[in-house]
CHARMM-style PDB file with segment names, atoms N, HN, CA, C and O in Angstrom:
ATOM      1  N   UNK     1       0.839  -1.175   0.000  1.00  0.00      PROA
ATOM      2  CA  UNK     1       0.000   0.000   0.000  1.00  0.00      PROA
ATOM      3  C   UNK     1       0.886   1.241   0.000  1.00  0.00      PROA
ATOM      4  O   UNK     1       1.847   1.323   0.764  1.00  0.00      PROA
ATOM      5  N   UNK     2       0.562   2.195  -0.850  1.00  0.00      PROA
ATOM      6  HN  UNK     2      -0.219   2.129  -1.470  1.00  0.00      PROA
ATOM      7  CA  UNK     2       1.281   3.460  -0.916  1.00  0.00      PROA
ATOM      8  C   UNK     2       0.416   4.553  -0.309  1.00  0.00      PROA
ATOM      9  O   UNK     2      -0.811   4.462  -0.320  1.00  0.00      PROA
ATOM     10  N   UNK     3       1.056   5.577   0.215  1.00  0.00      PROA
ATOM     11  HN  UNK     3       2.053   5.651   0.223  1.00  0.00      PROA
ATOM     12  CA  UNK     3       0.350   6.701   0.821  1.00  0.00      PROA
ATOM     13  C   UNK     3       0.572   7.943  -0.012  1.00  0.00      PROA
ATOM     14  O   UNK     3       1.680   8.196  -0.484  1.00  0.00      PROA
ATOM     15  N   UNK     4      -0.483   8.718  -0.192  1.00  0.00      PROA
ATOM     16  HN  UNK     4      -1.383   8.513   0.191  1.00  0.00      PROA
ATOM     17  CA  UNK     4      -0.393   9.997  -0.901  1.00  0.00      PROA
ATOM     18  C   UNK     4      -1.201  11.031  -0.135  1.00  0.00      PROA
ATOM     19  O   UNK     4      -2.211  10.709   0.490  1.00  0.00      PROA
ATOM     20  N   UNK     5      -0.748  12.268  -0.189  1.00  0.00      PROA
ATOM     21  HN  UNK     5       0.073  12.530  -0.697  1.00  0.00      PROA
ATOM     22  CA  UNK     5      -1.459  13.373   0.426  1.00  0.00      PROA
ATOM     23  C   UNK     5      -1.892  14.327  -0.674  1.00  0.00      PROA
ATOM     24  O   UNK     5      -1.079  14.730  -1.505  1.00  0.00      PROA
ATOM     25  N   UNK     6      -3.162  14.689  -0.684  1.00  0.00      PROA
ATOM     26  HN  UNK     6      -3.823  14.362  -0.009  1.00  0.00      PROA
ATOM     27  CA  UNK     6      -3.695  15.586  -1.698  1.00  0.00      PROA
ATOM     28  C   UNK     6      -4.186  16.868  -1.055  1.00  0.00      PROA
ATOM     29  O   UNK     6      -4.670  16.872   0.078  1.00  0.00      PROA
ATOM     30  N   UNK     7      -4.056  17.935  -1.785  1.00  0.00      PROA
ATOM     31  HN  UNK     7      -3.664  17.932  -2.705  1.00  0.00      PROA
ATOM     32  CA  UNK     7      -4.604  19.215  -1.359  1.00  0.00      PROA
ATOM     33  C   UNK     7      -5.643  19.610  -2.398  1.00  0.00      PROA
ATOM     34  O   UNK     7      -5.311  19.812  -3.566  1.00  0.00      PROA
ATOM     35  N   UNK     8      -6.878  19.719  -1.984  1.00  0.00      PROA
ATOM     36  HN  UNK     8      -7.148  19.554  -1.035  1.00  0.00      PROA
ATOM     37  CA  UNK     8      -7.962  20.073  -2.893  1.00  0.00      PROA
ATOM     38  C   UNK     8      -8.418  21.491  -2.601  1.00  0.00      PROA
ATOM     39  O   UNK     8      -8.360  21.941  -1.457  1.00  0.00      PROA
ATOM     40  N   UNK     9      -8.864  22.188  -3.613  1.00  0.00      PROA
ATOM     41  HN  UNK     9      -8.911  21.823  -4.543  1.00  0.00      PROA
ATOM     42  CA  UNK     9      -9.365  23.543  -3.415  1.00  0.00      PROA
ATOM     43  C   UNK     9     -10.412  23.902  -4.451  1.00  0.00      PROA
ATOM     44  O   UNK     9     -10.430  23.366  -5.559  1.00  0.00      PROA
ATOM     45  N   UNK    10     -11.281  24.816  -4.067  1.00  0.00      PROA
ATOM     46  HN  UNK    10     -11.267  25.251  -3.167  1.00  0.00      PROA
ATOM     47  CA  UNK    10     -12.342  25.256  -4.965  1.00  0.00      PROA
ATOM     48  C   UNK    10     -12.794  26.649  -4.568  1.00  0.00      PROA
ATOM     49  O   UNK    10     -12.808  26.997  -3.388  1.00  0.00      PROA
ATOM     50  N   UNK    11     -13.161  27.440  -5.565  1.00  0.00      PROA
ATOM     51  HN  UNK    11     -13.149  27.157  -6.524  1.00  0.00      PROA
ATOM     52  CA  UNK    11     -13.723  28.764  -5.264  1.00  0.00      PROA
ATOM     53  C   UNK    11     -14.935  29.076  -6.144  1.00  0.00      PROA
ATOM     54  O   UNK    11     -15.322  30.237  -6.279  1.00  0.00      PROA
ATOM     55  N   UNK    12     -15.527  28.055  -6.736  1.00  0.00      PROA
ATOM     56  HN  UNK    12     -15.213  27.112  -6.626  1.00  0.00      PROA
ATOM     57  CA  UNK    12     -16.693  28.246  -7.599  1.00  0.00      PROA
ATOM     58  C   UNK    12     -17.885  27.460  -7.078  1.00  0.00      PROA
ATOM     59  O   UNK    12     -17.727  26.356  -6.555  1.00  0.00      PROA
ATOM     60  N   UNK    13     -19.068  28.021  -7.218  1.00  0.00      PROA
ATOM     61  HN  UNK    13     -19.196  28.917  -7.643  1.00  0.00      PROA
ATOM     62  CA  UNK    13     -20.293  27.317  -6.855  1.00  0.00      PROA
ATOM     63  C   UNK    13     -20.369  26.992  -5.381  1.00  0.00      PROA
ATOM     64  O   UNK    13     -19.929  27.771  -4.536  1.00  0.00      PROA
ATOM     65  N   UNK    14     -20.930  25.837  -5.079  1.00  0.00      PROA
ATOM     66  HN  UNK    14     -21.287  25.204  -5.766  1.00  0.00      PROA
ATOM     67  CA  UNK    14     -21.053  25.370  -3.706  1.00  0.00      PROA
ATOM     68  C   UNK    14     -19.726  24.725  -3.307  1.00  0.00      PROA
ATOM     69  O   UNK    14     -19.506  23.536  -3.538  1.00  0.00      PROA
ATOM     70  N   UNK    15     -18.865  25.512  -2.718  1.00  0.00      PROA
ATOM     71  HN  UNK    15     -19.044  26.478  -2.531  1.00  0.00      PROA
ATOM     72  CA  UNK    15     -17.488  25.080  -2.443  1.00  0.00      PROA
ATOM     73  C   UNK    15     -17.419  23.839  -1.561  1.00  0.00      PROA
ATOM     74  O   UNK    15     -16.650  22.921  -1.845  1.00  0.00      PROA
ATOM     75  N   UNK    16     -18.209  23.802  -0.501  1.00  0.00      PROA
ATOM     76  HN  UNK    16     -18.834  24.548  -0.270  1.00  0.00      PROA
ATOM     77  CA  UNK    16     -18.169  22.645   0.387  1.00  0.00      PROA
ATOM     78  C   UNK    16     -18.667  21.389  -0.330  1.00  0.00      PROA
ATOM     79  O   UNK    16     -18.106  20.309  -0.151  1.00  0.00      PROA
ATOM     80  N   UNK    17     -19.709  21.528  -1.133  1.00  0.00      PROA
ATOM     81  HN  UNK    17     -20.165  22.407  -1.279  1.00  0.00      PROA
ATOM     82  CA  UNK    17     -20.211  20.380  -1.887  1.00  0.00      PROA
ATOM     83  C   UNK    17     -19.185  19.918  -2.918  1.00  0.00      PROA
ATOM     84  O   UNK    17     -19.040  18.716  -3.142  1.00  0.00      PROA
ATOM     85  N   UNK    18     -18.476  20.843  -3.543  1.00  0.00      PROA
ATOM     86  HN  UNK    18     -18.594  21.819  -3.361  1.00  0.00      PROA
ATOM     87  CA  UNK    18     -17.428  20.476  -4.502  1.00  0.00      PROA
ATOM     88  C   UNK    18     -16.364  19.606  -3.836  1.00  0.00      PROA
ATOM     89  O   UNK    18     -15.934  18.602  -4.404  1.00  0.00      PROA
ATOM     90  N   UNK    19     -15.941  19.990  -2.633  1.00  0.00      PROA
ATOM     91  HN  UNK    19     -16.290  20.806  -2.171  1.00  0.00      PROA
ATOM     92  CA  UNK    19     -14.928  19.210  -1.922  1.00  0.00      PROA
ATOM     93  C   UNK    19     -15.483  17.843  -1.515  1.00  0.00      PROA
ATOM     94  O   UNK    19     -14.802  16.827  -1.647  1.00  0.00      PROA
ATOM     95  N   UNK    20     -16.708  17.826  -1.026  1.00  0.00      PROA
ATOM     96  HN  UNK    20     -17.262  18.652  -0.919  1.00  0.00      PROA
ATOM     97  CA  UNK    20     -17.352  16.570  -0.642  1.00  0.00      PROA
ATOM     98  C   UNK    20     -17.452  15.630  -1.838  1.00  0.00      PROA
ATOM     99  O   UNK    20     -17.140  14.444  -1.731  1.00  0.00      PROA
ATOM    100  N   UNK    21     -17.886  16.161  -2.972  1.00  0.00      PROA
ATOM    101  HN  UNK    21     -18.140  17.124  -3.059  1.00  0.00      PROA
ATOM    102  CA  UNK    21     -17.994  15.346  -4.199  1.00  0.00      PROA
ATOM    103  C   UNK    21     -16.637  14.801  -4.628  1.00  0.00      PROA
ATOM    104  O   UNK    21     -16.529  13.641  -5.026  1.00  0.00      PROA
ATOM    105  N   UNK    22     -15.606  15.633  -4.548  1.00  0.00      PROA
ATOM    106  HN  UNK    22     -15.694  16.576  -4.225  1.00  0.00      PROA
ATOM    107  CA  UNK    22     -14.262  15.200  -4.962  1.00  0.00      PROA
ATOM    108  C   UNK    22     -13.768  14.051  -4.095  1.00  0.00      PROA
ATOM    109  O   UNK    22     -13.202  13.088  -4.612  1.00  0.00      PROA
ATOM    110  N   UNK    23     -13.972  14.137  -2.795  1.00  0.00      PROA
ATOM    111  HN  UNK    23     -14.431  14.919  -2.375  1.00  0.00      PROA
ATOM    112  CA  UNK    23     -13.552  13.063  -1.889  1.00  0.00      PROA
ATOM    113  C   UNK    23     -14.345  11.797  -2.172  1.00  0.00      PROA
ATOM    114  O   UNK    23     -13.782  10.702  -2.177  1.00  0.00      PROA
ATOM    115  N   UNK    24     -15.632  11.931  -2.404  1.00  0.00      PROA
ATOM    116  HN  UNK    24     -16.090  12.820  -2.400  1.00  0.00      PROA
ATOM    117  CA  UNK    24     -16.461  10.753  -2.716  1.00  0.00      PROA
ATOM    118  C   UNK    24     -16.013  10.096  -4.014  1.00  0.00      PROA
ATOM    119  O   UNK    24     -15.971   8.869  -4.102  1.00  0.00      PROA
ATOM    120  N   UNK    25     -15.677  10.896  -5.023  1.00  0.00      PROA
ATOM    121  HN  UNK    25     -15.711  11.893  -4.951  1.00  0.00      PROA
ATOM    122  CA  UNK    25     -15.215  10.331  -6.303  1.00  0.00      PROA
ATOM    123  C   UNK    25     -13.865   9.639  -6.141  1.00  0.00      PROA
ATOM    124  O   UNK    25     -13.636   8.584  -6.732  1.00  0.00      PROA
ATOM    125  N   UNK    26     -12.975  10.221  -5.352  1.00  0.00      PROA
ATOM    126  HN  UNK    26     -13.161  11.078  -4.872  1.00  0.00      PROA
ATOM    127  CA  UNK    26     -11.689   9.569  -5.099  1.00  0.00      PROA
ATOM    128  C   UNK    26     -11.903   8.231  -4.407  1.00  0.00      PROA
ATOM    129  O   UNK    26     -11.321   7.220  -4.801  1.00  0.00      PROA
ATOM    130  N   UNK    27     -12.729   8.229  -3.386  1.00  0.00      PROA
ATOM    131  HN  UNK    27     -13.201   9.050  -3.065  1.00  0.00      PROA
ATOM    132  CA  UNK    27     -12.971   7.010  -2.621  1.00  0.00      PROA
ATOM    133  C   UNK    27     -13.666   5.937  -3.450  1.00  0.00      PROA
ATOM    134  O   UNK    27     -13.505   4.748  -3.174  1.00  0.00      PROA
ATOM    135  N   UNK    28     -14.428   6.331  -4.452  1.00  0.00      PROA
ATOM    136  HN  UNK    28     -14.559   7.297  -4.676  1.00  0.00      PROA
ATOM    137  CA  UNK    28     -15.128   5.379  -5.320  1.00  0.00      PROA
ATOM    138  C   UNK    28     -14.221   4.810  -6.416  1.00  0.00      PROA
ATOM    139  O   UNK    28     -14.603   3.865  -7.107  1.00  0.00      PROA
ATOM    140  N   UNK    29     -13.032   5.377  -6.575  1.00  0.00      PROA
ATOM    141  HN  UNK    29     -12.722   6.144  -6.014  1.00  0.00      PROA
ATOM    142  CA  UNK    29     -12.109   4.922  -7.609  1.00  0.00      PROA
ATOM    143  C   UNK    29     -11.397   3.645  -7.175  1.00  0.00      PROA
ATOM    144  O   UNK    29     -11.029   3.497  -6.010  1.00  0.00      PROA
ATOM    145  N   UNK    30     -11.206   2.722  -8.120  1.00  0.00      PROA
ATOM    146  HN  UNK    30     -11.505   2.842  -9.067  1.00  0.00      PROA
ATOM    147  CA  UNK    30     -10.489   1.482  -7.828  1.00  0.00      PROA
ATOM    148  C   UNK    30      -9.071   1.794  -7.358  1.00  0.00      PROA
ATOM    149  O   UNK    30      -8.370   2.602  -7.966  1.00  0.00      PROA
ATOM    150  N   UNK    31      -8.663   1.155  -6.287  1.00  0.00      PROA
ATOM    151  HN  UNK    31      -9.232   0.498  -5.793  1.00  0.00      PROA
ATOM    152  CA  UNK    31      -7.301   1.291  -5.790  1.00  0.00      PROA
ATOM    153  C   UNK    31      -7.070   2.509  -4.915  1.00  0.00      PROA
ATOM    154  O   UNK    31      -5.950   2.729  -4.455  1.00  0.00      PROA
ATOM    155  N   UNK    32      -8.100   3.303  -4.673  1.00  0.00      PROA
ATOM    156  HN  UNK    32      -9.010   3.124  -5.046  1.00  0.00      PROA
ATOM    157  CA  UNK    32      -7.959   4.491  -3.824  1.00  0.00      PROA
ATOM    158  C   UNK    32      -8.870   4.345  -2.621  1.00  0.00      PROA
ATOM    159  O   UNK    32     -10.049   4.014  -2.748  1.00  0.00      PROA
ATOM    160  N   UNK    33      -8.305   4.596  -1.459  1.00  0.00      PROA
ATOM    161  HN  UNK    33      -7.348   4.864  -1.356  1.00  0.00      PROA
ATOM    162  CA  UNK    33      -9.080   4.548  -0.231  1.00  0.00      PROA
ATOM    163  C   UNK    33      -8.770   5.807   0.573  1.00  0.00      PROA
ATOM    164  O   UNK    33      -7.635   6.005   1.008  1.00  0.00      PROA
ATOM    165  N   UNK    34      -9.765   6.649   0.769  1.00  0.00      PROA
ATOM    166  HN  UNK    34     -10.687   6.489   0.415  1.00  0.00      PROA
ATOM    167  CA  UNK    34      -9.586   7.862   1.561  1.00  0.00      PROA
ATOM    168  C   UNK    34      -9.602   7.452   3.024  1.00  0.00      PROA
ATOM    169  O   UNK    34     -10.586   6.897   3.512  1.00  0.00      PROA
ATOM    170  N   UNK    35      -8.507   7.729   3.721  1.00  0.00      PROA
ATOM    171  HN  UNK    35      -7.708   8.181   3.324  1.00  0.00      PROA
ATOM    172  CA  UNK    35      -8.360   7.288   5.097  1.00  0.00      PROA
ATOM    173  C   UNK    35      -8.719   8.399   6.080  1.00  0.00      PROA
ATOM    174  O   UNK    35      -9.417   8.161   7.065  1.00  0.00      PROA
ATOM    175  N   UNK    36      -8.239   9.611   5.810  1.00  0.00      PROA
ATOM    176  HN  UNK    36      -7.671   9.804   5.010  1.00  0.00      PROA
ATOM    177  CA  UNK    36      -8.515  10.736   6.694  1.00  0.00      PROA
ATOM    178  C   UNK    36      -8.745  11.990   5.872  1.00  0.00      PROA
ATOM    179  O   UNK    36      -8.246  12.118   4.754  1.00  0.00      PROA
ATOM    180  N   UNK    37      -9.506  12.912   6.441  1.00  0.00      PROA
ATOM    181  HN  UNK    37      -9.911  12.808   7.349  1.00  0.00      PROA
ATOM    182  CA  UNK    37      -9.799  14.192   5.790  1.00  0.00      PROA
ATOM    183  C   UNK    37      -9.536  15.296   6.805  1.00  0.00      PROA
ATOM    184  O   UNK    37      -9.948  15.201   7.961  1.00  0.00      PROA
ATOM    185  N   UNK    38      -8.858  16.324   6.372  1.00  0.00      PROA
ATOM    186  HN  UNK    38      -8.523  16.401   5.433  1.00  0.00      PROA
ATOM    187  CA  UNK    38      -8.558  17.447   7.264  1.00  0.00      PROA
ATOM    188  C   UNK    38      -9.768  18.357   7.411  1.00  0.00      PROA
ATOM    189  O   UNK    38     -10.796  18.157   6.765  1.00  0.00      PROA
ATOM    190  N   UNK    39      -9.631  19.339   8.255  1.00  0.00      PROA
ATOM    191  HN  UNK    39      -8.796  19.502   8.780  1.00  0.00      PROA
ATOM    192  CA  UNK    39     -10.630  20.396   8.357  1.00  0.00      PROA
ATOM    193  C   UNK    39     -10.629  21.188   7.057  1.00  0.00      PROA
ATOM    194  O   UNK    39      -9.683  21.102   6.274  1.00  0.00      PROA
ATOM    195  N   UNK    40     -11.681  21.954   6.828  1.00  0.00      PROA
ATOM    196  HN  UNK    40     -12.450  22.023   7.464  1.00  0.00      PROA
ATOM    197  CA  UNK    40     -11.764  22.813   5.650  1.00  0.00      PROA
ATOM    198  C   UNK    40     -11.385  24.224   6.071  1.00  0.00      PROA
ATOM    199  O   UNK    40     -11.889  24.742   7.067  1.00  0.00      PROA
ATOM    200  N   UNK    41     -10.502  24.833   5.312  1.00  0.00      PROA
ATOM    201  HN  UNK    41     -10.092  24.412   4.503  1.00  0.00      PROA
ATOM    202  CA  UNK    41     -10.027  26.178   5.606  1.00  0.00      PROA
ATOM    203  C   UNK    41     -10.407  27.118   4.475  1.00  0.00      PROA
ATOM    204  O   UNK    41     -10.491  26.702   3.320  1.00  0.00      PROA
ATOM    205  N   UNK    42     -10.630  28.352   4.794  1.00  0.00      PROA
ATOM    206  HN  UNK    42     -10.562  28.690   5.733  1.00  0.00      PROA
ATOM    207  CA  UNK    42     -10.926  29.373   3.791  1.00  0.00      PROA
ATOM    208  C   UNK    42      -9.681  30.232   3.614  1.00  0.00      PROA
ATOM    209  O   UNK    42      -9.097  30.694   4.595  1.00  0.00      PROA
ATOM    210  N   UNK    43      -9.270  30.449   2.351  1.00  0.00      PROA
ATOM    211  HN  UNK    43      -9.744  30.073   1.554  1.00  0.00      PROA
ATOM    212  CA  UNK    43      -8.081  31.252   2.070  1.00  0.00      PROA
ATOM    213  C   UNK    43      -8.374  32.258   0.969  1.00  0.00      PROA
ATOM    214  O   UNK    43      -9.191  32.018   0.079  1.00  0.00      PROA
ATOM    215  N   UNK    44      -7.694  33.376   1.051  1.00  0.00      PROA
ATOM    216  HN  UNK    44      -7.031  33.571   1.773  1.00  0.00      PROA
ATOM    217  CA  UNK    44      -7.804  34.392   0.014  1.00  0.00      PROA
ATOM    218  C   UNK    44      -7.052  33.949  -1.229  1.00  0.00      PROA
ATOM    219  O   UNK    44      -6.079  33.202  -1.125  1.00  0.00      PROA
ATOM    220  N   UNK    45      -7.483  34.395  -2.405  1.00  0.00      PROA
ATOM    221  HN  UNK    45      -8.273  35.002  -2.489  1.00  0.00      PROA
ATOM    222  CA  UNK    45      -6.751  34.076  -3.632  1.00  0.00      PROA
ATOM    223  C   UNK    45      -5.393  34.771  -3.639  1.00  0.00      PROA
ATOM    224  O   UNK    45      -5.218  35.817  -3.013  1.00  0.00      PROA
ATOM    225  N   UNK    46      -4.449  34.191  -4.341  1.00  0.00      PROA
ATOM    226  HN  UNK    46      -4.591  33.341  -4.849  1.00  0.00      PROA
ATOM    227  CA  UNK    46      -3.102  34.745  -4.471  1.00  0.00      PROA
ATOM    228  C   UNK    46      -2.839  34.985  -5.945  1.00  0.00      PROA
ATOM    229  O   UNK    46      -3.243  34.184  -6.788  1.00  0.00      PROA
ATOM    230  N   UNK    47      -2.174  36.068  -6.259  1.00  0.00      PROA
ATOM    231  HN  UNK    47      -1.846  36.719  -5.574  1.00  0.00      PROA
ATOM    232  CA  UNK    47      -1.896  36.385  -7.661  1.00  0.00      PROA
ATOM    233  C   UNK    47      -3.036  37.180  -8.243  1.00  0.00      PROA
ATOM    234  O   UNK    47      -3.124  38.392  -8.045  1.00  0.00      PROA
ATOM    235  N   UNK    48      -3.905  36.505  -8.957  1.00  0.00      PROA
ATOM    236  HN  UNK    48      -3.833  35.521  -9.118  1.00  0.00      PROA
ATOM    237  CA  UNK    48      -5.100  37.142  -9.508  1.00  0.00      PROA
ATOM    238  C   UNK    48      -6.130  37.199  -8.387  1.00  0.00      PROA
ATOM    239  O   UNK    48      -6.820  36.214  -8.126  1.00  0.00      PROA
ATOM    240  N   UNK    49      -6.237  38.344  -7.725  1.00  0.00      PROA
ATOM    241  HN  UNK    49      -5.676  39.145  -7.937  1.00  0.00      PROA
ATOM    242  CA  UNK    49      -7.032  38.458  -6.510  1.00  0.00      PROA
ATOM    243  C   UNK    49      -8.475  38.830  -6.735  1.00  0.00      PROA
ATOM    244  O   UNK    49      -9.246  38.876  -5.776  1.00  0.00      PROA
ATOM    245  N   UNK    50      -8.877  39.101  -7.977  1.00  0.00      PROA
ATOM    246  HN  UNK    50      -8.251  39.064  -8.756  1.00  0.00      PROA
ATOM    247  CA  UNK    50     -10.255  39.489  -8.265  1.00  0.00      PROA
ATOM    248  C   UNK    50     -11.096  38.230  -8.490  1.00  0.00      PROA
ATOM    249  O   UNK    50     -11.639  38.015  -9.574  1.00  0.00      PROA
ATOM    250  N   UNK    51     -11.190  37.408  -7.452  1.00  0.00      PROA
ATOM    251  HN  UNK    51     -10.749  37.582  -6.571  1.00  0.00      PROA
ATOM    252  CA  UNK    51     -11.978  36.188  -7.506  1.00  0.00      PROA
ATOM    253  C   UNK    51     -12.434  35.829  -6.095  1.00  0.00      PROA
ATOM    254  O   UNK    51     -11.948  36.400  -5.118  1.00  0.00      PROA
ATOM    255  N   UNK    52     -13.351  34.899  -5.990  1.00  0.00      PROA
ATOM    256  HN  UNK    52     -13.745  34.434  -6.783  1.00  0.00      PROA
ATOM    257  CA  UNK    52     -13.863  34.479  -4.688  1.00  0.00      PROA
ATOM    258  C   UNK    52     -12.805  33.788  -3.861  1.00  0.00      PROA
ATOM    259  O   UNK    52     -11.818  33.281  -4.394  1.00  0.00      PROA
ATOM    260  N   UNK    53     -13.012  33.767  -2.551  1.00  0.00      PROA
ATOM    261  HN  UNK    53     -13.814  34.179  -2.117  1.00  0.00      PROA
ATOM    262  CA  UNK    53     -12.098  33.066  -1.648  1.00  0.00      PROA
ATOM    263  C   UNK    53     -12.220  31.558  -1.858  1.00  0.00      PROA
ATOM    264  O   UNK    53     -13.239  31.067  -2.343  1.00  0.00      PROA
ATOM    265  N   UNK    54     -11.185  30.847  -1.492  1.00  0.00      PROA
ATOM    266  HN  UNK    54     -10.357  31.247  -1.098  1.00  0.00      PROA
ATOM    267  CA  UNK    54     -11.109  29.413  -1.702  1.00  0.00      PROA
ATOM    268  C   UNK    54     -11.438  28.650  -0.421  1.00  0.00      PROA
ATOM    269  O   UNK    54     -11.198  29.127   0.688  1.00  0.00      PROA
ATOM    270  N   UNK    55     -11.984  27.470  -0.601  1.00  0.00      PROA
ATOM    271  HN  UNK    55     -12.179  27.082  -1.502  1.00  0.00      PROA
ATOM    272  CA  UNK    55     -12.032  26.449   0.450  1.00  0.00      PROA
ATOM    273  C   UNK    55     -10.961  25.486   0.115  1.00  0.00      PROA
ATOM    274  OT1 UNK    55     -10.765  24.506   0.835  1.00  0.00      PROA
TER     275      UNK     55
END
């Protein structure tokens, strides 16, 4: 078994639902098992700042 750490982010639409859907799709994929999920944090955009904040 190999371990990987992913960082997911979204700033469009229903941000929390986007993250939830992404985790569910990962977990439904063959050979991938989501073991733990961190808290959700809100961050300001960097670079092009004229956009919504990220989860």
